[in-house]
MIROPA-991063 format. One record per residue: chain; x, y, z negated of N, C-alpha, C in turn. Coordinates in Angstrom, 3 decimals, always signed. Atoms other than C-alpha are relative to their C-alpha. Layout:
N
<"A"; <X; Y; Z>; <X; Y; Z>; <X; Y; Z>>
...
***
This chain:
213
<"A"; <-1.078; +0.481; -0.932>; <+20.548; -40.106; +42.093>; <-0.165; +0.450; +1.423>>
<"A"; <+0.080; -0.263; -1.295>; <+21.509; -38.970; +45.459>; <+0.504; -1.246; +0.932>>
<"A"; <-0.403; +1.222; -0.855>; <+21.675; -41.667; +48.265>; <+0.512; +0.438; +1.243>>
<"A"; <-0.614; -0.288; -1.376>; <+23.799; -41.842; +51.399>; <-1.026; -0.297; +1.086>>
<"A"; <+0.860; +0.238; -0.957>; <+21.058; -43.585; +53.391>; <-1.379; -0.221; -0.539>>
<"A"; <+1.345; +0.069; +0.485>; <+17.321; -43.151; +53.005>; <-1.016; -0.685; +0.967>>
<"A"; <+0.878; +0.911; -1.005>; <+14.834; -45.760; +54.600>; <-1.305; +0.009; -0.530>>
<"A"; <+1.433; +0.029; +0.236>; <+11.144; -45.846; +54.740>; <-0.663; -1.195; +0.672>>
<"A"; <+1.020; +0.929; -0.694>; <+8.600; -48.551; +55.490>; <-0.948; +0.864; +0.783>>
<"A"; <+0.909; -0.805; -0.813>; <+5.955; -47.365; +57.978>; <-1.492; -0.184; -0.430>>
<"A"; <+1.428; +0.170; +0.291>; <+2.563; -48.894; +57.360>; <-0.201; +0.104; -1.454>>
<"A"; <+0.461; -0.275; +1.503>; <+0.864; -47.718; +54.117>; <+1.094; +0.733; -0.763>>
<"A"; <-1.124; -0.687; +0.615>; <+3.999; -45.696; +53.413>; <+0.100; +1.339; +0.649>>
<"A"; <-0.081; -1.311; -0.791>; <+4.559; -43.036; +56.215>; <-1.497; +0.295; +0.508>>
<"A"; <+1.410; -0.067; -0.486>; <+0.954; -43.746; +57.613>; <-0.938; -0.690; -0.910>>
<"A"; <+0.991; +0.624; +0.831>; <-2.126; -44.626; +55.829>; <-0.583; -1.265; +0.504>>
<"A"; <+0.584; +1.241; -0.639>; <-2.943; -47.439; +58.222>; <+1.068; -1.228; -0.176>>
<"A"; <-0.814; +1.142; -0.359>; <-1.717; -51.020; +58.634>; <-0.209; -0.240; +1.369>>
<"A"; <+0.167; -0.011; -1.358>; <-1.110; -51.003; +62.335>; <-0.570; -1.283; +0.467>>
<"A"; <+0.521; +1.272; -0.433>; <-1.713; -54.672; +62.801>; <-1.469; -0.327; -0.259>>
<"A"; <+1.486; +0.132; +0.247>; <-4.965; -54.585; +60.993>; <-0.844; +0.960; +0.880>>
<"A"; <+0.804; -0.784; -0.989>; <-6.204; -51.715; +63.137>; <-0.120; -0.565; +1.311>>
<"A"; <+0.149; +0.615; -1.213>; <-5.290; -53.551; +66.207>; <-0.927; -1.311; -0.011>>
<"A"; <+1.027; +1.214; +0.226>; <-7.268; -56.546; +64.844>; <-1.536; +0.520; -0.070>>
<"A"; <+1.370; -0.633; -0.008>; <-10.254; -54.209; +64.135>; <-0.372; +0.359; +1.410>>
<"A"; <+0.233; -0.360; -1.443>; <-10.031; -53.077; +67.756>; <-0.341; -1.211; +0.718>>
<"A"; <+0.101; +1.274; -0.831>; <-9.936; -56.686; +68.977>; <-1.256; -0.791; -0.617>>
<"A"; <+1.123; +0.594; +0.561>; <-12.875; -57.659; +66.715>; <+0.349; -1.096; -0.919>>
<"A"; <-0.254; +1.007; +0.985>; <-11.012; -59.936; +64.301>; <+0.612; +0.517; -1.259>>
<"A"; <-0.823; -0.750; +1.063>; <-10.098; -57.530; +61.487>; <-0.076; -0.895; -1.328>>
<"A"; <+0.072; +0.591; +1.314>; <-11.476; -59.600; +58.472>; <+1.093; -1.138; -0.252>>
<"A"; <-1.042; +1.139; +0.101>; <-9.278; -62.652; +59.107>; <+1.371; +0.466; -0.070>>
<"A"; <-1.344; -0.457; -0.035>; <-6.187; -60.753; +59.987>; <+0.328; +0.995; -1.187>>
<"A"; <-0.356; -0.744; +1.180>; <-6.444; -58.250; +57.128>; <+0.278; -0.820; -1.235>>
<"A"; <-0.329; +0.899; +1.146>; <-6.582; -61.182; +54.671>; <+1.376; -0.574; +0.091>>
<"A"; <-1.340; +0.551; -0.206>; <-3.354; -62.558; +56.175>; <+1.017; +1.027; -0.273>>
<"A"; <-0.911; -1.037; +0.291>; <-1.613; -59.228; +55.981>; <+0.059; +0.249; -1.505>>
<"A"; <+0.042; -0.143; +1.413>; <-2.629; -58.822; +52.341>; <+0.669; -1.027; -0.652>>
<"A"; <-0.678; +1.070; +0.614>; <-1.330; -62.299; +51.485>; <+1.457; +0.156; +0.204>>
<"A"; <-1.531; -0.116; -0.281>; <+2.000; -61.579; +53.029>; <+0.501; +1.276; -0.811>>
<"A"; <-0.548; -1.052; +0.738>; <+2.410; -58.054; +51.543>; <+0.014; -0.216; -1.611>>
<"A"; <+0.037; +0.303; +1.326>; <+1.472; -59.484; +48.122>; <+0.960; -1.114; -0.381>>
<"A"; <-0.910; +1.120; +0.226>; <+4.019; -62.221; +48.504>; <-0.557; -1.419; -0.192>>
<"A"; <+0.650; +1.278; +0.278>; <+1.489; -65.101; +48.458>; <+0.331; -0.890; +1.217>>
<"A"; <-0.256; +0.711; -1.158>; <+2.400; -66.112; +51.985>; <+1.419; +0.573; +0.640>>
<"A"; <-1.327; -0.519; -0.668>; <+5.959; -65.800; +53.698>; <-0.515; +0.676; +1.344>>
<"A"; <+0.196; -0.844; -1.214>; <+5.863; -63.144; +56.487>; <-0.199; -0.921; +1.273>>
<"A"; <-0.065; +0.941; -1.287>; <+6.790; -65.788; +59.164>; <-1.053; -0.919; +0.212>>
<"A"; <+1.131; +0.831; -0.140>; <+3.753; -67.816; +58.386>; <-1.212; +0.636; +0.549>>
<"A"; <+1.197; -0.677; -0.550>; <+1.409; -65.111; +59.499>; <+0.346; +0.841; +1.164>>
<"A"; <-0.375; -0.996; -1.082>; <+3.431; -62.929; +61.981>; <-0.492; -0.412; +1.383>>
<"A"; <+0.314; +0.345; -1.382>; <+3.047; -64.862; +65.219>; <-1.450; -0.388; +0.160>>
<"A"; <+1.487; +0.401; -0.128>; <-0.445; -66.166; +64.408>; <-0.822; +1.418; +0.113>>
<"A"; <+0.854; -1.150; -0.052>; <-1.733; -62.627; +63.935>; <+0.132; +0.549; +1.445>>
<"A"; <-0.053; -0.527; -1.468>; <-0.362; -61.450; +67.370>; <-0.524; -0.874; +0.997>>
<"A"; <+0.693; +0.870; -0.977>; <-1.419; -64.552; +69.157>; <-1.495; +0.141; +0.072>>
<"A"; <+1.347; -0.095; +0.052>; <-4.866; -63.986; +67.885>; <-0.565; +1.353; +0.484>>
<"A"; <+0.386; -1.317; -0.502>; <-5.008; -60.230; +68.656>; <+0.357; +0.239; +1.401>>
<"A"; <-0.555; -0.295; -1.389>; <-2.960; -60.199; +71.878>; <-0.009; +1.405; +0.406>>
<"A"; <+0.057; -1.333; -0.359>; <-2.335; -56.521; +71.852>; <+0.576; +0.339; +1.330>>
<"A"; <-0.607; -0.445; -1.185>; <-1.885; -54.927; +75.226>; <+0.516; +1.362; -0.143>>
<"A"; <-0.747; -1.228; +0.034>; <+0.015; -51.823; +76.157>; <-1.009; +1.120; -0.332>>
<"A"; <+0.976; -1.054; +0.245>; <-3.144; -49.641; +75.982>; <-0.390; +0.090; -1.530>>
<"A"; <+0.423; +0.019; +1.412>; <-4.028; -50.814; +72.408>; <+1.260; +0.537; -0.769>>
<"A"; <-1.127; -0.310; +0.706>; <-0.383; -50.278; +71.352>; <+0.077; +1.664; +0.027>>
<"A"; <-0.005; -1.534; +0.029>; <-0.580; -46.547; +72.590>; <-0.925; +0.536; -0.821>>
<"A"; <+1.101; -0.407; +0.904>; <-3.813; -46.274; +70.835>; <+0.319; +0.037; -1.462>>
<"A"; <-0.299; +0.148; +1.433>; <-2.500; -47.496; +67.533>; <+1.222; +1.033; -0.282>>
<"A"; <-1.091; -0.953; +0.327>; <+0.662; -45.264; +67.885>; <-0.551; +1.384; -0.200>>
<"A"; <+0.661; -1.295; +0.279>; <-1.643; -42.128; +68.074>; <-0.651; -0.093; -1.353>>
<"A"; <+0.669; +0.154; +1.299>; <-3.394; -43.517; +64.998>; <+0.997; +0.150; -1.094>>
<"A"; <-0.964; -0.172; +1.111>; <-0.226; -43.742; +63.006>; <+0.360; +1.527; -0.250>>
<"A"; <-0.347; -1.465; +0.164>; <+0.444; -39.960; +63.597>; <-1.316; +0.628; -0.632>>
<"A"; <+1.289; -0.719; +0.469>; <-3.280; -38.936; +62.988>; <-0.252; -0.324; -1.436>>
<"A"; <+0.235; +0.518; +1.336>; <-3.299; -40.942; +59.658>; <+1.261; +0.176; -0.838>>
<"A"; <-1.236; -0.139; +0.701>; <+0.143; -39.709; +58.426>; <-0.289; +0.328; -1.437>>
<"A"; <+0.265; -0.309; +1.491>; <+0.488; -39.653; +54.634>; <+0.332; +1.326; -0.395>>
<"A"; <-0.300; -1.419; +0.509>; <+0.441; -36.396; +52.849>; <+1.443; +0.101; -0.451>>
<"A"; <-1.295; -0.187; +0.412>; <+3.829; -34.894; +52.388>; <+1.144; -0.630; +0.855>>
<"A"; <-1.062; +0.624; -0.900>; <+5.763; -37.048; +54.994>; <+0.863; +0.958; +0.736>>
<"A"; <-0.757; -0.998; -0.822>; <+6.585; -34.130; +57.354>; <+0.892; +0.841; -0.843>>
<"A"; <-0.810; -0.894; +0.901>; <+7.895; -32.087; +54.384>; <+1.174; -0.759; -0.610>>
<"A"; <-1.141; +0.915; +0.462>; <+9.991; -35.025; +53.021>; <+1.024; -0.087; +1.129>>
<"A"; <-0.986; +0.092; -1.084>; <+11.631; -35.624; +56.380>; <+0.688; +1.380; +0.326>>
<"A"; <-0.645; -1.340; -0.229>; <+12.280; -31.918; +56.872>; <+1.086; +0.299; -1.087>>
<"A"; <-1.012; -0.411; +1.126>; <+13.898; -31.519; +53.444>; <+1.110; -0.895; +0.141>>
<"A"; <-1.175; +0.897; -0.158>; <+16.058; -34.668; +54.002>; <+0.861; +0.355; +1.126>>
<"A"; <-0.911; -0.346; -1.052>; <+17.094; -33.584; +57.371>; <+0.756; +1.193; -0.089>>
<"A"; <-0.683; -1.204; +0.239>; <+17.946; -30.168; +56.246>; <+1.286; -0.138; -0.991>>
<"A"; <-1.235; +0.445; +0.716>; <+20.458; -31.849; +53.823>; <+0.923; -0.886; +0.642>>
<"A"; <-0.890; +0.823; -0.647>; <+21.968; -33.868; +56.479>; <+0.026; -1.504; -0.342>>
<"A"; <+0.052; +1.375; +0.411>; <+20.682; -37.203; +55.126>; <-0.293; -0.874; +1.245>>
<"A"; <+0.222; +1.033; -0.933>; <+20.760; -40.341; +57.128>; <-1.289; -0.830; -0.262>>
<"A"; <+1.415; +0.474; +0.201>; <+17.122; -41.440; +57.615>; <-0.232; -1.170; +1.006>>
<"A"; <+0.442; +1.113; -0.912>; <+15.701; -44.758; +59.044>; <-1.323; -0.457; -0.420>>
<"A"; <+1.349; +0.813; +0.217>; <+12.359; -46.557; +59.387>; <+0.255; -1.350; +0.152>>
<"A"; <-0.272; +1.562; -0.053>; <+12.538; -50.311; +58.600>; <-1.443; -0.609; -0.112>>
<"A"; <+1.496; +0.515; -0.038>; <+9.176; -51.924; +59.448>; <-0.134; -1.230; +0.630>>
<"A"; <+0.311; +1.274; -0.657>; <+7.799; -55.346; +60.232>; <-1.077; +0.241; +1.129>>
<"A"; <+0.858; -0.291; -1.054>; <+5.444; -53.512; +62.553>; <+0.541; +0.001; +1.325>>
<"A"; <-0.442; +0.070; -1.487>; <+5.706; -53.210; +66.352>; <+0.624; +1.303; +0.315>>
<"A"; <-0.748; -1.056; -0.197>; <+8.343; -50.942; +67.479>; <-0.541; +1.063; +1.058>>
<"A"; <+0.584; -0.997; -0.910>; <+6.609; -49.456; +70.457>; <-1.134; +0.876; -0.527>>
<"A"; <+1.146; -0.796; +0.739>; <+3.794; -48.355; +68.196>; <+0.514; +1.000; -0.943>>
<"A"; <-0.686; -0.894; +1.033>; <+6.158; -46.727; +65.707>; <+0.801; +1.051; +0.592>>
<"A"; <-0.768; -0.964; -0.526>; <+8.327; -44.844; +68.028>; <-0.406; +1.371; +0.116>>
<"A"; <+0.467; -1.294; +0.013>; <+6.080; -41.987; +68.660>; <-0.119; +0.755; -1.389>>
<"A"; <-0.040; -0.533; +1.301>; <+5.713; -41.465; +64.952>; <+1.340; +0.537; -0.501>>
<"A"; <-1.468; -0.443; +0.362>; <+9.475; -41.330; +64.533>; <+0.460; +1.133; +0.771>>
<"A"; <-0.299; -1.174; -0.670>; <+9.725; -38.935; +67.314>; <-0.524; +1.312; -0.527>>
<"A"; <+0.731; -1.126; +0.614>; <+7.138; -36.702; +65.647>; <+0.717; +0.497; -1.182>>
<"A"; <-0.839; -0.378; +1.211>; <+9.344; -36.735; +62.595>; <+1.382; +0.357; +0.308>>
<"A"; <-1.374; -0.581; -0.400>; <+12.479; -35.895; +64.523>; <+1.104; -1.193; -0.148>>
<"A"; <-0.996; +1.024; +0.342>; <+14.059; -39.386; +63.997>; <+0.428; -0.702; +1.431>>
<"A"; <-0.513; +0.688; -1.321>; <+16.219; -40.943; +66.895>; <-0.535; -1.398; +0.023>>
<"A"; <+0.505; +1.275; -0.180>; <+14.992; -44.174; +68.377>; <+0.951; -1.122; -0.720>>
<"A"; <-0.916; +1.041; +0.511>; <+18.086; -46.054; +67.214>; <-0.074; -0.045; -1.593>>
<"A"; <+0.189; +0.068; +1.390>; <+17.049; -45.267; +63.609>; <-1.387; -0.690; -0.354>>
<"A"; <+1.259; +0.720; +0.181>; <+13.833; -47.234; +64.034>; <+0.139; -1.518; +0.125>>
<"A"; <-0.195; +1.437; +0.055>; <+14.150; -50.878; +63.062>; <-1.448; -0.726; -0.193>>
<"A"; <+1.374; +0.561; +0.094>; <+10.885; -52.781; +63.887>; <+0.050; -1.146; +1.123>>
<"A"; <+0.153; +1.092; -0.814>; <+9.706; -55.716; +65.971>; <-0.473; +0.362; +1.505>>
<"A"; <+0.366; -0.378; -1.382>; <+9.709; -55.324; +69.807>; <-1.131; -0.951; +0.554>>
<"A"; <+1.103; +0.777; -0.635>; <+6.586; -56.447; +71.658>; <+0.258; -0.076; +1.504>>
<"A"; <-0.205; +0.140; -1.493>; <+6.687; -57.775; +75.251>; <-1.298; -0.215; +0.635>>
<"A"; <+1.215; +0.043; -0.773>; <+4.198; -57.056; +77.829>; <+0.266; -0.661; +1.313>>
<"A"; <-0.029; +0.530; -1.394>; <+3.395; -58.803; +81.244>; <+0.069; +1.357; +0.886>>
<"A"; <-0.058; -1.143; -0.940>; <+3.673; -56.559; +84.407>; <-1.336; +0.682; +0.018>>
<"A"; <+1.244; -0.777; -0.024>; <-0.009; -55.715; +84.174>; <-0.335; +0.594; -1.338>>
<"A"; <+0.312; -0.645; +1.246>; <+0.302; -54.457; +80.578>; <-0.652; -0.785; -1.108>>
<"A"; <+0.572; +0.956; +0.934>; <-1.117; -57.515; +79.007>; <+0.998; -0.587; -0.980>>
<"A"; <-0.945; +0.612; +0.981>; <+0.442; -59.231; +75.889>; <+0.687; -1.155; +0.576>>
<"A"; <-0.839; +1.009; -0.374>; <+3.294; -61.553; +76.554>; <+0.393; -0.708; -1.234>>
<"A"; <-0.564; +0.528; +1.219>; <+4.842; -62.033; +73.136>; <+0.851; +1.046; -0.735>>
<"A"; <-0.692; -0.858; +0.776>; <+7.233; -60.532; +70.723>; <+1.343; -0.563; -0.294>>
<"A"; <-1.310; +0.460; +0.268>; <+10.875; -60.749; +69.737>; <+0.020; -0.902; -1.228>>
<"A"; <+0.065; +0.985; +1.044>; <+10.763; -63.944; +67.599>; <+1.338; -0.142; -0.831>>
<"A"; <-1.324; +0.080; +0.614>; <+14.487; -63.579; +66.750>; <+0.248; +1.288; -0.991>>
<"A"; <-0.199; -1.141; +0.873>; <+13.919; -60.259; +64.969>; <-0.065; -0.383; -1.536>>
<"A"; <-0.038; +0.416; +1.427>; <+14.781; -60.564; +61.213>; <-1.253; +0.731; -0.690>>
<"A"; <+1.213; -0.675; +0.554>; <+11.772; -58.133; +60.520>; <-1.220; -0.846; +0.315>>
<"A"; <+1.282; +0.809; -0.221>; <+9.251; -60.865; +61.666>; <+0.011; -1.057; -1.005>>
<"A"; <-0.020; +1.102; +0.959>; <+10.282; -63.093; +58.681>; <+0.364; +0.601; -1.414>>
<"A"; <-0.250; -0.357; +1.397>; <+10.683; -62.864; +54.917>; <+1.478; +0.266; -0.184>>
<"A"; <-1.320; -0.300; +0.276>; <+13.992; -61.234; +53.774>; <+0.704; +0.866; +1.007>>
<"A"; <-0.581; -0.768; -1.203>; <+14.527; -59.401; +57.123>; <+0.349; +1.440; -0.478>>
<"A"; <-0.321; -1.449; +0.476>; <+14.490; -55.954; +55.421>; <+1.303; +0.058; -0.811>>
<"A"; <-1.252; +0.125; +0.828>; <+17.297; -57.050; +53.046>; <+1.166; -0.003; +1.019>>
<"A"; <-1.154; +0.127; -1.028>; <+19.460; -57.925; +56.150>; <+0.164; +1.340; +0.728>>
<"A"; <-0.160; -1.293; -0.616>; <+18.700; -54.607; +57.844>; <+0.800; +0.929; -0.859>>
<"A"; <-0.617; -0.946; +1.043>; <+19.619; -52.656; +54.646>; <+1.469; -0.410; -0.220>>
<"A"; <-1.340; +0.440; +0.162>; <+22.731; -54.641; +54.330>; <+1.008; +0.566; +0.995>>
<"A"; <-0.644; -0.522; -1.180>; <+23.774; -53.632; +57.769>; <+0.267; +1.366; -0.085>>
<"A"; <+0.082; -1.448; +0.075>; <+22.944; -50.050; +57.156>; <+0.996; +0.454; -1.127>>
<"A"; <-0.764; -0.464; +1.130>; <+24.829; -49.980; +53.856>; <+1.485; -0.161; +0.294>>
<"A"; <-1.348; +0.207; -0.378>; <+28.032; -51.050; +55.544>; <+0.958; +1.074; -0.160>>
<"A"; <-0.974; -1.054; +0.241>; <+30.868; -48.857; +54.162>; <-0.533; +1.134; -0.774>>
<"A"; <+0.568; -1.092; +0.741>; <+28.405; -46.658; +52.322>; <-0.301; -0.388; -1.446>>
<"A"; <+0.136; +0.240; +1.370>; <+27.859; -46.315; +48.613>; <-1.376; -0.380; -0.455>>
<"A"; <+1.294; +0.159; +0.550>; <+24.171; -46.341; +48.177>; <-1.119; +0.248; +1.080>>
<"A"; <+1.064; -0.188; -0.916>; <+20.927; -46.769; +50.060>; <-1.405; -0.164; -0.773>>
<"A"; <+1.530; +0.089; +0.701>; <+17.125; -46.416; +48.940>; <-0.918; -0.321; +1.032>>
<"A"; <+1.171; +0.311; -0.910>; <+14.163; -48.052; +50.611>; <-1.338; +0.319; -0.668>>
<"A"; <+1.229; -0.273; +0.506>; <+10.728; -46.723; +49.987>; <-1.101; -0.786; +0.703>>
<"A"; <+1.040; +0.855; -0.785>; <+7.729; -49.083; +50.758>; <-1.038; -0.426; -0.958>>
<"A"; <+1.306; +0.454; +0.775>; <+4.385; -50.603; +49.548>; <-0.028; -1.422; -0.152>>
<"A"; <+0.289; +1.418; -0.058>; <+4.873; -54.353; +50.044>; <+1.158; -0.797; -0.593>>
<"A"; <-0.938; +0.990; +0.442>; <+6.630; -57.433; +48.881>; <+1.330; -0.147; +0.916>>
<"A"; <-1.091; -0.008; -0.873>; <+8.758; -57.424; +51.992>; <+0.981; +1.139; -0.208>>
<"A"; <-0.918; -1.178; +0.314>; <+10.213; -54.023; +50.948>; <+0.796; -0.303; -1.283>>
<"A"; <-0.657; +0.372; +1.259>; <+11.064; -55.255; +47.439>; <+1.122; -1.104; +0.296>>
<"A"; <-1.120; +0.909; -0.290>; <+13.101; -58.132; +49.028>; <+1.264; +0.602; +0.360>>
<"A"; <-1.189; -0.557; -0.362>; <+15.643; -55.661; +50.079>; <+0.905; +0.512; -1.165>>
<"A"; <-0.743; -0.407; +1.131>; <+16.778; -55.074; +46.512>; <+1.267; -0.899; -0.092>>
<"A"; <-1.255; +0.641; -0.041>; <+20.443; -55.927; +46.261>; <+1.114; +1.004; -0.532>>
<"A"; <-0.927; -0.981; +0.370>; <+23.728; -54.371; +45.073>; <+0.141; +1.169; +0.883>>
<"A"; <-0.080; -1.205; -0.872>; <+23.842; -50.837; +46.378>; <-1.252; +0.388; +0.672>>
<"A"; <+1.228; -0.340; -0.645>; <+20.232; -50.857; +47.454>; <-1.051; +0.143; -1.182>>
<"A"; <+1.146; -0.218; +0.953>; <+17.511; -49.296; +45.296>; <-1.325; -0.060; +0.677>>
<"A"; <+1.249; +0.008; -0.718>; <+13.829; -49.963; +46.050>; <-0.974; +0.871; -0.840>>
<"A"; <+0.897; -0.894; +0.615>; <+11.169; -47.453; +45.307>; <-1.442; -0.438; +0.490>>
<"A"; <+1.396; +0.485; -0.371>; <+7.450; -48.744; +45.344>; <-0.807; +1.255; +0.177>>
<"A"; <+0.830; -1.089; -0.310>; <+5.037; -46.327; +46.951>; <-1.464; -0.645; -0.006>>
<"A"; <+1.367; +0.445; +0.230>; <+1.494; -46.957; +45.700>; <-1.153; +0.985; +0.522>>
<"A"; <+0.884; -1.124; -0.496>; <-0.144; -43.865; +47.260>; <-1.102; -0.447; +0.885>>
<"A"; <+0.994; +0.502; -0.985>; <-2.022; -45.821; +49.930>; <-0.484; -1.462; -0.527>>
<"A"; <+0.403; +1.251; +0.365>; <-1.969; -49.408; +48.609>; <+0.789; -0.383; -1.365>>
<"A"; <-0.649; +0.213; +1.263>; <-1.178; -50.042; +44.902>; <+0.102; -1.544; -0.195>>
<"A"; <-0.047; +1.428; +0.083>; <+0.247; -53.697; +44.640>; <+0.683; -0.279; -1.334>>
<"A"; <-0.601; +0.377; +1.270>; <+0.943; -55.327; +41.227>; <+1.450; -0.580; +0.170>>
<"A"; <-1.266; +0.595; -0.073>; <+3.932; -57.324; +42.608>; <+1.031; +1.072; +0.204>>
<"A"; <-0.915; -1.103; -0.314>; <+5.555; -54.031; +43.814>; <+0.274; +0.782; -1.452>>
<"A"; <-0.224; -0.616; +1.245>; <+4.947; -52.357; +40.425>; <+1.053; -0.842; -0.951>>
<"A"; <-1.029; +0.831; +0.920>; <+6.854; -55.302; +38.762>; <+1.347; -0.112; +0.549>>
<"A"; <-1.297; +0.343; -0.556>; <+9.732; -55.617; +41.096>; <+0.848; +1.225; +0.226>>
<"A"; <-0.672; -1.147; -0.469>; <+10.501; -52.035; +42.195>; <+0.854; +0.625; -1.175>>
<"A"; <-0.859; -0.652; +1.005>; <+13.325; -50.015; +40.456>; <-0.782; +1.287; -0.480>>
<"A"; <+0.881; -1.018; +0.477>; <+10.934; -47.193; +40.384>; <-1.418; -0.059; +0.845>>
<"A"; <+1.308; +0.139; -0.715>; <+7.192; -46.785; +41.297>; <-0.679; +1.308; -0.012>>
<"A"; <+0.689; -1.267; -0.114>; <+5.226; -43.773; +42.515>; <-1.349; -0.352; +0.343>>
<"A"; <+1.450; +0.268; -0.217>; <+1.450; -43.906; +42.348>; <-0.709; +1.245; +0.612>>
<"A"; <+0.595; -1.201; -0.627>; <+0.862; -40.314; +43.726>; <-0.282; -0.230; +1.487>>
<"A"; <+0.343; +0.198; -1.367>; <-0.777; -40.071; +47.075>; <+0.934; +0.827; +1.078>>
<"A"; <-0.845; -1.011; -0.832>; <+1.681; -37.305; +48.276>; <+1.409; -0.576; -0.052>>
<"A"; <-1.352; +0.631; -0.069>; <+5.091; -38.709; +49.480>; <+1.031; +0.893; -0.665>>
<"A"; <-1.108; -0.911; +0.460>; <+6.845; -35.574; +48.225>; <+0.330; -0.433; -1.412>>
<"A"; <-0.165; +0.477; +1.465>; <+6.541; -37.286; +44.655>; <+1.395; -0.800; -0.064>>
<"A"; <-1.203; +0.750; +0.075>; <+9.600; -39.274; +45.726>; <+1.291; +0.872; -0.041>>
<"A"; <-1.200; -0.896; -0.188>; <+11.907; -36.380; +46.273>; <+0.890; +0.085; -1.331>>
<"A"; <-0.828; -0.198; +1.158>; <+13.036; -35.968; +42.653>; <+0.843; -1.317; -0.333>>
<"A"; <-0.699; +1.283; +0.157>; <+14.147; -39.699; +42.606>; <+1.074; -0.298; +1.062>>
<"A"; <-0.985; +0.385; -1.054>; <+16.256; -39.569; +45.874>; <+0.755; +1.117; +0.281>>
<"A"; <-1.005; -1.179; -0.201>; <+17.859; -36.127; +45.711>; <+0.663; +0.401; -1.286>>
***
């Protein structure tokens, strides 16, 4: 099937890292934060139960956000640049929908030729000295069901949308007009295998192309 709108998760889908976990590693609290991330991505905890807690513990400053932004690009998943080039050449509307931090994801989007207004993620707020102040607590992407809301907005007036991602929060986007494809090339989750309309286990993202074109 060919889709009008094609959306991608970022962490463990476009890049091999989980940005929040890498920020936690840098801050010296990786083990506790990675466990919370995994519980949320496996659907064992609602995202809103861990989102603010993780950031308040890590307190990422502007320097660390710039650092993880570079890491997203360095750890890009195999085939991503080819997939984006192929979709762009066909005039497809492409978006990134992520529960990650928007300022950290924007450089990856730029690297892939995606405009900033096609990046849907959670804004982080810094103090004047670049230290952590907070995040946009009103963002739907900081809570369970948020990706479903964004997909519904993007689907407005269009026939079909597909979202490719690795976690439970991606699978929540499933609704009339929205197909979800589980990508297990970085992190293979049983809940995603069970819920996804299609599941790809290959480590190269180009494996999704036959499903979306």
